Backbone as a ProteinNet text record, in pm:
[ID]
protein_1_A
[PRIMARY]
MTKLFATRLALAATMMLVVTPAISAQQDDAAPPPSKPGKPINTGDVLSGELNAMKVRDVKNGKRVATYQITSEPRRLPPPNGLCNLETGPETFQLVTSSDAQAAQLKSFVGKEISVKVDEIACASDAGQMSEAVITKWSLIKKQ
[TERTIARY]
2706.3	2672.7	2531.2	2451.3	2286.8	2279.6	2347.3	2309.9	2363.3	2473.3	2505.9	2408.7	2359.4	2260.6	2130.1	2081.8	1960.6	1971.4	2093.4	2122.1	2107.2	2166.4	2180.5	2039.8	1956.3	1830.4	1739.3	1754.9	1686.2	1712.5	1835.1	1894	1832.9	1839.6	1794.2	1629.9	1563.1	1422.4	1383.9	1456.5	1437.9	1456.7	1570.5	1596.2	1497.1	1443.3	1326.1	1208.6	1171.6	1063	1076.1	1201.6	1227.4	1222.4	1284.9	1307.8	1175.5	1090.3	979.2	879.7	832.7	754.5	811.1	940.5	1001.9	1004	1020	1022.9	874.3	772.7	640.1	591.7	649.1	605.3	663	790	843.6	770.5	711.7	633.2	502.8	439.1	326.2	321.5	443.8	472.4	472.7	381.9	380.2	363.2	400.1	390.8	249.1	220.5	81.8	48.5	-91.6	-136.6	-114.1	-86.5	-50.8	-167	-135.6	-230.1	-306.8	-433.1	-514	-508.2	-505.1	-500.6	-616.3	-601.4	-722.2	-833.7	-952.4	-1053.5	-1029.7	-1084	-1048.5	-1125.6	-1043.2	-1091.1	-1086.9	-1189.6	-1211.5	-1243.5	-1248.9	-1294.9	-1421	-1463	-1588.8	-1612.3	-1518.7	-1527.7	-1487.5	-1532.5	-1497.2	-1375.6	-1285.6	-1173.6	-1184.3	-1168.5	-1175.8	-1060.2	-1005.1	-904.2	-866.9	-749.1	-699.3	-614.6	-633.1	-553.1	-438.2	-315	-185.5	-138.1	-63.7	14.3	159.4	241	372.2	429.8	528.8	607.8	720.9	725.2	811.4	870.4	994	1047.5	1000	936.1	908.3	1019.9	1015.5	1137.1	1157.9	1058.9	1068.4	1135.1	1079.1	1132.4	1200.8	1205.5	1279.8	1209.8	1079.8	1018.2	948.6	918.6	859.1	695.6	633.9	504.1	426.2	295.2	227.2	170.7	201.3	152	52.8	-53.4	-155.1	-178.5	-195.5	-188.3	-291.9	-368.9	-464.8	-415.5	-424	-378.2	-515.4	-519.7	-636.8	-606.5	-698.9	-684.4	-614	-544.5	-492.7	-609.2	-579.2	-674.9	-589.7	-672.8	-622.3	-665.9	-570.5	-595.2	-646.8	-720.9	-756.1	-637.3	-660.6	-543.1	-502.6	-369.3	-263	-195.6	-243.9	-169.3	-178.7	-301.9	-321.4	-268.7	-175.9	-127	-6.4	41.7	154	273.2	304.2	427.3	438.3	312	307	224	252.8	174.1	26.5	-18.5	-173.4	-218.3	-134.3	-187.6	-150.2	-159.4	-124.4	-208.8	-167.2	-224.8	-208.9	-124.9	-108.2	-130	-224.3	-271.3	-233	-150.7	-119.3	-232.6	-280.7	-385.6	-295.9	-317.2	-256.7	-347.4	-309.2	-402.2	-367.7	-476.5	-462.8	-490	-515.4	-546.9	-516.7	-510	-487.8	-607.8	-724	-854.5	-862.1	-814.2	-822.6	-714.1	-608.3	-511.2	-569	-632.8	-698.1	-807	-902.3	-993.1	-943.8	-822.7	-762.9	-697	-655.6	-578.7	-661.9	-784	-861.2	-900.2	-877.9	-912	-790.8	-666.1	-552	-565	-537.3	-555.1	-687.6	-769.4	-929.3	-937.8	-1052.6	-1103.6	-1182.3	-1138.7	-1214.3	-1237.8	-1326.8	-1366.2	-1352	-1288.4	-1281.7	-1341.3	-1387.6	-1433.9	-1311.1	-1281.2	-1146.7	-1196.2	-1135.5	-1156.7	-1041.7	-922.5	-799.5	-696.4	-653.8	-566.3	-451.8	-332.5	-230.1	-124.4	-21.7	68.8	179.9	236.8	342.1	458.6	513.8	627	743.6	728.8	839.6	917.6	1045.2	1137.3	1097.8	1040.4	1008.4	870.7	801.2	669.2	673	605.8	609.2	490.9	411.3	283.7	313.6	229.8	237.8	153.9	57.7	-52.9	-66.9	-101.9	-130.5	-277.7	-342.3	-485.1	-464.5	-476	-454.6	-573	-687.2	-822.6	-918.5	-978.8	-1066.9	-1150.4	-1247.2	-1336.3	-1375.6	-1372.7	-1396.1	-1547.6	-1583.8	-1723.6	-1755.7	-1865.8	-1889.7	-1967.8	-1937.4	-1994.7	-2130.6	-2243.3	-2377.1	-2364.7
-4776.2	-4775.1	-4750	-4808.7	-4774.4	-4638.3	-4576.6	-4423.2	-4340.4	-4364.6	-4283.8	-4314.2	-4428.4	-4462.6	-4377.7	-4375.9	-4315.6	-4157.1	-4124.3	-3969.5	-3923.4	-4018.1	-3977.7	-4008.8	-4087.6	-4120.8	-3998.5	-3943.1	-3834.5	-3713.7	-3697.9	-3579.3	-3585.9	-3701.9	-3722.3	-3688.3	-3752.6	-3721.3	-3577.3	-3506.3	-3357.7	-3280	-3324.8	-3262.7	-3283.1	-3407.7	-3434.6	-3356	-3333.8	-3254.1	-3092.7	-3041.3	-2907.5	-2891.1	-3007.1	-2976.8	-3011.3	-3111.8	-3142.2	-3027.1	-2939.6	-2827	-2724.9	-2716.4	-2625.2	-2678.3	-2802.7	-2850.3	-2850.5	-2889.4	-2870.3	-2727.5	-2633.2	-2491.4	-2450.4	-2482.4	-2463.9	-2518	-2634.4	-2698.8	-2617.3	-2567.8	-2495.1	-2359.1	-2311.3	-2172.1	-2179.4	-2218.9	-2234.1	-2085.4	-2061	-1932.9	-1883.6	-1753.3	-1706.8	-1714.5	-1719.2	-1737.1	-1595.9	-1613.7	-1485.9	-1397.2	-1254.1	-1148.5	-1142.2	-1122.2	-1114.1	-969.9	-955.3	-818.9	-744.6	-613.8	-515.3	-521.3	-464.8	-465.3	-367.1	-378.2	-281.6	-153.6	-55.9	91.5	146.8	177.5	222.9	367.8	431.2	565.4	572.6	690	712.3	630	553.7	495.9	599.8	566.9	651.5	589	673.4	638.3	710.6	641.7	713.6	662.8	771.1	738.1	865.8	855	969.4	1055.2	1186.3	1285.5	1322.9	1319.5	1353.6	1459.8	1554.4	1668.4	1643.6	1662.4	1652.3	1779.3	1842.7	1950.3	1876.9	1907.7	1856.6	1975.3	1954.2	2053.7	2041.7	2143.3	2139.2	2132.2	2045.6	2025.5	2149.3	2211.9	2312.5	2445.8	2478.9	2625.4	2603.4	2487.2	2442.3	2492.4	2559.6	2597	2467.1	2493.5	2374.2	2403.2	2302.4	2287.7	2169.7	2187.9	2088.7	1978.5	1862.4	1751.3	1670.9	1629	1561	1417.5	1337	1191	1120.8	1049.7	962.1	828	779.5	639.3	549.6	447.7	370	225.8	138.6	-1.4	-25	-137.6	-177.5	-184.6	-140.6	-135	-188.2	-239.3	-285.7	-185	-126.5	-25.7	-90.6	-18.8	-85.8	-125.4	-224.5	-251.5	-137.9	-129.8	-228.6	-201.9	-107.6	-92.1	-203.5	-249.2	-349.3	-321.1	-405.8	-403.8	-301.4	-232.3	-142.2	-212.7	-334.7	-425.8	-427.3	-433.5	-451.3	-580.1	-654	-781.8	-746.4	-652.2	-637.9	-515.6	-432.8	-307.1	-192.3	-78.1	53.7	77.7	142.9	176.1	330	394.7	545.5	593.9	698.1	776.9	919.7	959.4	1104.7	1187.9	1289.5	1359.4	1484.6	1492.9	1605.5	1719.1	1831.3	1946.7	2027.4	2060.3	2142.8	2289.8	2332.4	2471.4	2513.6	2619.3	2681.5	2653.8	2664.1	2642.6	2496.7	2397.1	2254	2234.7	2296.1	2287.5	2341.9	2453.6	2521.1	2433.9	2366.3	2274.2	2160.7	2110.6	1996.9	2026.3	2155.7	2201.6	2182.4	2210	2211	2071.4	1961.3	1845	1741.2	1814.8	1725.6	1665.8	1522.4	1456	1394.3	1425.8	1376.6	1274.1	1211.4	1096.8	1180.8	1146.2	1219.2	1111.8	1145.8	1069.7	1144.9	1091.1	1154.6	1068.2	1110.9	1045.7	1040.9	930.5	927.1	923.2	1019.9	1033.9	988.1	989.4	946.4	897.5	779	729.4	634.9	637.1	551.8	522.8	410.8	392.6	504.5	521	616.6	569.3	676.7	628.2	724.9	838.4	942.8	914	946.1	922.7	1009.2	1125.9	1212.6	1190.1	1098.1	1071.7	981.7	1033.3	969.8	853.1	837.9	751.9	646.7	533.1	422.4	431.4	537.5	554.7	703.7	757.1	906.3	912	1004.6	1033.6	1182.4	1201.6	1309.5	1391.7	1334.3	1409.8	1344.1	1434.5	1384.8	1500.9	1474	1561.1	1521.6	1622.2	1598.9	1562	1464.7	1422.1	1489.4	1558.3	1610.3	1501.1	1508.2	1412.5	1479.6	1392.5	1459.9	1436.3
3720.8	3578.1	3548.7	3645.2	3599.3	3641.5	3744.3	3772.7	3647.5	3584.4	3458.8	3355.4	3325.1	3230.9	3254.3	3395.1	3417.4	3397.5	3436.8	3403	3258.6	3174.9	3032.9	2982	3027.4	2974.3	3008.1	3135.5	3187.3	3104	3071.9	2996.5	2840.4	2780.5	2645.5	2645.9	2743	2741.9	2773.6	2846.3	2873.5	2730.5	2667.9	2543.6	2424.6	2426.1	2339.7	2371.7	2501.4	2532.9	2494.9	2505.5	2457.2	2302.4	2228	2090.1	2005.4	2067.8	1980.1	1960.1	2043	2025.9	1918.1	1932.7	1835.6	1699.6	1666.8	1540.7	1486.3	1557.3	1522.7	1486.7	1561.9	1533	1411.7	1384.4	1245.5	1128.1	1136.8	1035.4	1021	1134.2	1114.4	1051.3	1053.1	991.2	839	774.7	630	575.7	463.9	404.7	398.4	424.9	424.7	262.9	250.5	117.8	60.7	-86.8	-154.8	-159.9	-139.8	-136.5	-265.4	-247.2	-377.4	-435.3	-556	-618.8	-577.6	-573	-531.9	-627.6	-582.3	-673.2	-789.4	-907.5	-1011.1	-994.5	-1054.8	-1064.7	-1215.4	-1252.4	-1389.2	-1395.6	-1516.4	-1530.5	-1479.6	-1412.4	-1351.7	-1217.1	-1171.3	-1044.9	-929	-803.3	-700.9	-612.3	-577.3	-489.2	-365.8	-253.8	-126.3	-44.8	36.9	124.5	189.1	257.1	346	256.4	260	180.4	252.4	188.5	233.9	142.5	204.3	131.3	154.2	35.9	50.7	-21.6	-6.4	-62.8	-157.1	-280.5	-380.8	-465.6	-505	-598.3	-740.4	-805.9	-933.9	-1034.5	-1134	-1201.5	-1301	-1337.9	-1432	-1381.4	-1260.7	-1212.9	-1074.8	-1010.6	-873.7	-758	-780.9	-656.7	-591.3	-461.6	-374.8	-401.4	-458.3	-463.9	-393.8	-354.9	-286.3	-379.6	-340	-411.8	-315	-364.7	-298.3	-326.4	-222.1	-245.4	-156.8	-215.6	-140.3	-122.4	9	48.1	80.8	-4.4	-6.9	-12.5	-25.8	-27.9	-164.2	-171.4	-320.7	-427	-536	-650.3	-778.1	-875.3	-1006.4	-1105.1	-1176.8	-1268.7	-1410.4	-1491.6	-1638	-1705.3	-1798.1	-1890.9	-1988.7	-2022.8	-1989.7	-1861.7	-1780.1	-1649.3	-1535.1	-1518.1	-1439.6	-1287.6	-1236	-1098.6	-1092.8	-1187.9	-1185.4	-1144.6	-1170.7	-1127.9	-987.7	-922.4	-770	-742	-624.6	-602.8	-586.6	-524.8	-503.9	-572.8	-639.3	-700.3	-611.9	-687.3	-606.5	-483.3	-381.2	-273.8	-244.9	-315.3	-308.9	-447.9	-445.4	-574	-566.1	-658.4	-658.7	-732.7	-681.6	-753	-814.9	-944.4	-1020.1	-1026.3	-988.8	-975.6	-1112.7	-1164	-1305	-1285	-1170	-1147	-990.9	-957.8	-829.8	-747.6	-810.6	-760.9	-709.3	-775.2	-736.7	-617.8	-617	-507.8	-391.1	-392.6	-270.3	-230.3	-307.8	-280.6	-196.2	-223.4	-155.3	-20	-27.4	95.3	229.6	210.3	338.7	372.2	293.4	332.4	378	382.1	413.3	555.5	558.3	675.5	697.3	613.5	626.2	513.3	532.5	436.7	333.7	205.7	97.9	-14.1	-101	-220	-348.7	-451.7	-583.9	-686.7	-790.8	-910.5	-1002.8	-1056.3	-1132.9	-1280.7	-1342.8	-1488.5	-1589.7	-1522	-1589.3	-1489	-1507.6	-1415.5	-1479.8	-1427	-1480.5	-1381.6	-1410.9	-1313.8	-1319.8	-1201.3	-1192.8	-1278.2	-1349.6	-1444.8	-1418.8	-1383.5	-1374.1	-1239.8	-1236.8	-1123.9	-1004.4	-1020.8	-906.5	-843.9	-889.8	-849.9	-714.1	-612	-483.8	-470.7	-567	-549.1	-646.4	-619	-720.8	-856.1	-836.8	-943.5	-929.8	-1060.9	-1079.5	-1146.1	-1083.9	-1123	-1179.8	-1313.1	-1370.2	-1412	-1409.3	-1419.4	-1315.8	-1241.2	-1128	-1078.2	-999.5	-944.1	-801.7	-705.7	-566.1	-545	-466.9	-452.4	-302.8	-288.6	-162.9	-73.3	39.4	136.5	193	197.9	240.2	400.4
[MASK]
++++++++++++++++++++++++++++++++++++++++++++++++++++++++++++++++++++++++++++++++++++++++++++++++++++++++++++++++++++++++++++++++++++++++++++++++

């Protein structure tokens, strides 16, 4: 009878040794603190990031056109846009080209780090937009 008791006691002690670290590990895994919204970006500010190019179909004539996008740190847009219904604010910014000259200017910087001066920015609202925010008026800043 004492042998059976000793076996069960040893089994119970072993189970406690295995289960206790797992329970304490679960208690330590508290939810991470909420992400802070990005710093604000206003008209006239500089936005820097990697330039990407995507080919999308133009709604008007169905041709494939190049669309350019900057990937940057999260930013907070001026009111009323704010965070664009995102936790930290937009991280991808579509650059709208107003001329072939602007498109040609951006084409040589694809895959590289660039900086643009933002003149007009808003949250993406059209279904076909691949970015979280749209910069409609901008100018490229030359790096020295």
